[in-house]
N, C-alpha and C positions, 0 to 999 in steps of 0.2 A: 586408373592411376596404379602403376606397378613399380614399386621399388623392391628389389630383391633383399632378402635377409642378408645377403652378402654385400649389398650396398650399405646397409646400416652397420654391419659388423665387418670392418676391413682390418686385416692384419697390416700393421704399419709400425712406424717409429715415432718416438716422442721428440719434442715435448708437446706439439700441437697438431691436430688434424688439419685445421684451417690454415695455420701459419707455417707449418713444416711439411706435412704430407701433401697438402694442396699445391703449393709452389713447386714441389718436386715433380708431382704429376703433370703440372702445367708445362714445366720444362721438357719433360719427356714427350708430351703431346706436340710441342712446338717442333721438336726434332723430327717427329713423324711427318709433320706438315712440310718441313724443309726437304725431307726425302722424297716427297711427291712432286717437288718442283722440277721443271726441266733445266734449270740453270744452276750453276755452282755459286754458293755463297762463300764469303771469306771471313766474316766475323759475326759476333753476336753482341747484343746489348739487352739490358733489362731495366725496367723501372717499377718500383713498388709504391703503392698509393694507399691512402687511408690507414686503416688499422695495420695493414702489412708493413707500412712505413713506421708508424709510431711505436709499435711493439715488436718490430721485426727482429731486432738484435737479440732481445730476450727470448724470443721464440725460435731462434736459429733460422729465420726466414731467408737471410742472405746465403747461409750455407746450403740450405735446401734448394734454393734457386740455382746456385752454382752446380750442385751435384745433379739436379734435374737436367740441366743443359749439358752435363757430361754423360747422361744416359742412365742415371740411377733411378730406381723405383722403390717406393716404400715397402712393398711386400716381399722384395728380394734384397733388401738393404744389407750390405756387408760392411760392418764398421771399419775393419782393418783396411779393406780395399778403398773405402771412402777417404780414410785418413791419407793414404798414399796418393790418391787422386787429387785431393785438396792441396797437398804439398807440391805436386807437379804443376798444378794450375798457377799457384802462387809464384813458382820459380820461372815458369815459361810464359805466362800470360796467354795461354792457349788451352782449348779443350779439344778432345779428339773423340767425339761420339761416333759410334759404329755407323759406317756407311756414308759419312760426311767428311771424312778427312780431318785435317787439323785446322781449327778455326780460331781466329784471334778473339780472345776474351780475357781481359784483365779486370778482375773484380773491382779494384780500387777506382777505376775510371769508367768501366762499362756497366756497373750495377749501381743504380741511383735510388736513393731513398727520397722520394718526392713527398715532402710534408705539406706542400702548398695545394696540390691539385688532387682531389678525390675523383674517382671515376663513377659514372652515373648508375651502373648496374648493381653495385654492392659495395659495402664498406671495405671488403677485402679484394682490391683490384690490382692487377699487374699487367704490364705490357711487355711483350717479348718481341725483339726485332732482330732481323738479319741484315747484314750489310754486304755491299759488293767490294771489289778491290779498291775503289776510291773512298770507301767509307760511307757511301750513301745507303740509306735504308731502302731495301727492296722488298722485304716482307715484314709485316707488322700484324700481330694478333693480340687482342685483349682477352684476358682470362679473369674469371671471378672464382675465388675459392670460397664457396658458399656454406662451409661448415661440414664437419664429418668426413673430410677428404674429398668431397664432391667438387668438381671443377667444371665450369661451363664457359663457353664463349658467348659473346653478345648474340650471335646468330642462334645458338642453342637456347638461350633464354627466350627468344622470340618464338621458338617452335614448341614451347612447353605445352600449350593448350592442344595443339595438333597431336602431339605424342600421347597425351592423356586419352584422346578420342580413339586412337589406334589401340591403346592398351585395353580399353573397355571391350573391344571386339576379340581380343586375343586370350584373355584370362577368364576363367569361370567365375571368379568372385572379385570383380574390379571395384571394390569399395574405395571411395575417396574421402570419406569422413566416418565418424563413429556411428552416426545414425544409419547410414547404409550398411556398415559392418554388422550392426545388431539386427537389422532387417534381414540381411542375407543369412545370418546365423540362425535366426528363427525359422525362416522359410526352408532352409536346407537341413536343419537339425544337426549341423556340424559345429564343432568348436571353432574358435578363432584360429587356433593352431592348425586344424585340419583344412580350413579354407586357405590359409596362407600356404600350407604344404601343397595343395592342389594348384595354386598359382605358380609355385616354384617348379612343379613337375612339368609345366609347359616347356620349360627350358632345359631340363636335365632329367635323368633317370633317378629312381629312388635310391639306388646305391651311391650315386655321385652326390646326391643331396645329403645323405646320411654321412658320407665321408667328409664333406666340406663342413657340415655342422660340428662333427667331432673335432675337426681341426680348429675351428673357432674356439670351442671350449678348452681344447688342449693349450692353446696359446694364452687364453685368459688365466687358466689354472697355473700354468708355469710362471706367469707374471706375478701372481699372488705369492707363490712359494719362493720365488727369487727375492721379492720385496721383503718377505718375512725373515729372510736369512742374511740380508745385507745391512751394514751400518755405514757410518761415515758422513761426510759433508756433501751436500748436493752442489753441482756446478752452477755458476752464474754470478757469484760474488756476494750473495746475501748471507752466505755461511749458514744456511738452513741445515740443521742436523736431521738425518734420517731417524725416525722415531719408531717405525713399525716393529722392527726386530725387538727392541727393548720392551715395548708394550706387550708384544706377543709372548716373549719369554716370561714376563711377569704373570700374564694370564695363565699360561701353562703351569707355572709353579703354584698358582692358587687353586687349580682344579682339585675338587674333592674336599676343600676346606668347608666346614660347616658355617663359617662366618662370612662367606662370600655374599655380597649384596646382590639381590635379584637384578638390579639395573646394570650389573657388570656385563650382561649379554649385549648391551649397547657398545661396550668397548670391543667385543669380538667383531661385531659388524663393522665398526669404524676401522679397526686395525687391518682387516682384509682390504677395505677400500684404500686406506692410506698406503698399504704396501704397493698396490698397483700404481698409484699416482706418484709415489716416490720413484718407482722405476721409470715412469713416463718423464718425470722431471729430469732424470739422469740420461734421457735419450734412449731408453731401452725399448724393446719390442712390446707393443701393446695392441689391443683391439679397440677400434673406435666403437663407443657404446653409448650414444651415437657419435661422440667426439673423443679426442684424446684428453681434453681438459676434464671430461666427465667419465673417463674410462673406468674408474674404480667402482662406481655405484652398482652396476648390474652384475659383474662377476662376484663382487662381495656379497650380494644378495643370494646368488646361487650357492656360493661357498658356505654361507651361513646356513642356508636351507639344508644342504647335504650333510653338514657336520653337526648341526644342533637341533634339527627338527625331526622328531620320530616319524618313521614311515617314508622319509625322503628317499628317492631312488634316482640314480644317475640315468636310468632309462627314460626319464621324463625331461631331461635337459633339452632335447630337441624341441619339445613342446614349449618349454620356457622361452627359448630363443626365438622361435617362430611367433609366439604371441607378442613378445616384447618388440620384435621388429615390425609387426603390424601396427602397433601403437606409434612407434617411432616414425614410420612412414607417413602416417596421418598427420603427425605434428609437422614434419618437414614439408609435406605437400601444402598444408594450409597455413603454416606460420613460418617457423625458422628453427634450426638447431645451431645457429651461429651466434656466439657471444658478441661478435663485432656488429651484428645486426640487431640483436634483441636482448643483450645482456646475458648473465649467467642463468637466468630463468630458462633460457632456451637450451642451455647445455645441461647443467646438473638437474634443472627442473624436468627436462625431457627425459633424462636418464632415469630419474627417480620414478617417473610415470611408467616408463617401459619396464623397469624392474618390478614395480608394484603389480603391474598387469601380469607379468610372467609368473611371479610368485603366487598370485591369486589363482591363476589357471592351474598350476601343478598341485595346488592344495585343494582342488575340487571345485573352484569357483565357476559359476555359469558365465556366459558371455556378458550378461548385464552386470554381474559382480566384478568382472574383469574391467569393464569400462568404468565402473564406479571407483575401483582401486586406482586406476590411472588418473582419473580426475582429482581424487583427493590428494595424491602426491603432487601433481602439477599445481593445483590451486594454492598449495602452501609453499610454493617457491615464487609466486607472482611478485614481480618488482625487484627480484634479485639482480644486482648489478654485476658487471664483470670489470673488476678493478685490480688486476694482478700487480703486485708490487714489483717495480723495475721491469715490468713486462715478462716476468718469469712465471711459468705455470707451477707455482709453489705456494705462495701466500696470497690469498686464503684458499687456494684451489685444493690442496691436499686434504686438509681437514674438512672442507666443504663436501667432498665426496663421501666422507664418513657419515656426515649428517644426512646426506642424500639417501644413503643406504638405510639408515635408521627410519627415515620418513617413508621409504618404500615399504619396509616391513610393516610399519604401523598402518599405512594406508591399506595394504592388502588385508591385514587382520581386521580392520574396521569394516571393510567391504564384505568380508566373509561373515561378519556378524549380522549383516542385513540381507535383504532379498534382491538387491540391485537397484531398487528405486531410490532416487535422490533428486535434490532440487536443481543443482547446477549440472547440466550435461557436459561431457568431455569436450564436445565441439565448441560450446560457449567458453569454456575455460581456455582452450587453445586460441580462440579468437581474441580473448581478453589478453592473453600473454603477448600476442603479436602486436596488438594495439598499444599495450604498455611499453613494449620494446620500441615502437615507432615514436612514442612520446618521450622516451628516456633521452636525456641529454647525451650527446656523443661522447663526452668525457667519461661517462660511466659504461661505455661499450668497448672494452678491450683496446683502449688507447693509452692507459696508464696516466691519464691527465686529470683524474679525479678519484675521490673515494680513498680507500686505504693506500692506493699507490702514491698519493701526495701527502698523506697524514701520518704515515709511519716514519718516525725519525731515523736519521743516520742510514738512509738507503738511497 
């Protein structure tokens, strides 16, 4: 099983990796499919199903689908160009993706929110269609946005086991679960980061790997710093006020005061995470970590470590990211990182586990302690629902990332106090998380039909 660190950490745009980035990627993939066809198409249609329908407007799924079919991609997203393109599509009822000419696509009639029919492969399903001159459908593809910006077709879902077998032959450390990871670490004498690095180097040279990891951290750091500098009201109609800047300013003003309470360090962790998720809620550039809804936990933990922990060094950030991505890949492979599939335990819970593992590693933890840190963090998110108010990635998502960062740091600290032995293995915790997600009622899995989404007044 090989998932690249750059699969787990994708540069993209808010507010959601599964509901915004995924549909945009699906649209672009469908255009590539059409470019490979021998015939000319004249129009496009799209239908959104399951969670993509129920919370699509709040997550900008409709906008992302439209822009995807116009040729936009999350990692190269240009807001000004997107605004101009959306205005032109609204005025003309057409899109003009590169290499396909002008195609009929009027969003009001050609983009359907289907609340009645879910698709079998995942809660986040969508169908994209191309029509001929008579309006008949000539190409249809089903895509599933399975969390973290990952998009698969029905055929690709069926090929997963075969691809895993191929990966095992290609990569030097093809661990599929935490037990295998620990066994390989013990046998090789390598850290988790070193094993992950060796797998990545099958696909790129050391300089390219380093450059791309630097880029991931650069975008994460820039996102924190933008969020700490901006105030105002977040879009979407809830009138949620940005709070990170005011909290940060007050924390800076209190520095050096003798009466500052020790627990104030929790506020620093929280404010770094909230800064990211306020940027995400505003549609800014973020890094999936492993999703947009959980994008604040991991960069906040790194930022806390660099700025508050004696002996921290930016030279270890690569090891942090590699270790965290190894844990995230295990969770994704054996369970889910999708809130629509398993609740927020799969998003913020996974992010906290990844951050705890990375922090434990750069603070000198052994492979066993790293696995222990990840398990502690995930275990104490079990059962967490995904119930965004009005389908917006704002309440409770922004504060939830702050608490996820606090739990990550606590989990790493507890693990470092032990020798790595513990009762509940990470694999058992991951299995429990997924089973809990399967048992969880659909209204608590990113549909905004239950929980806070229906009990908060005046929304």
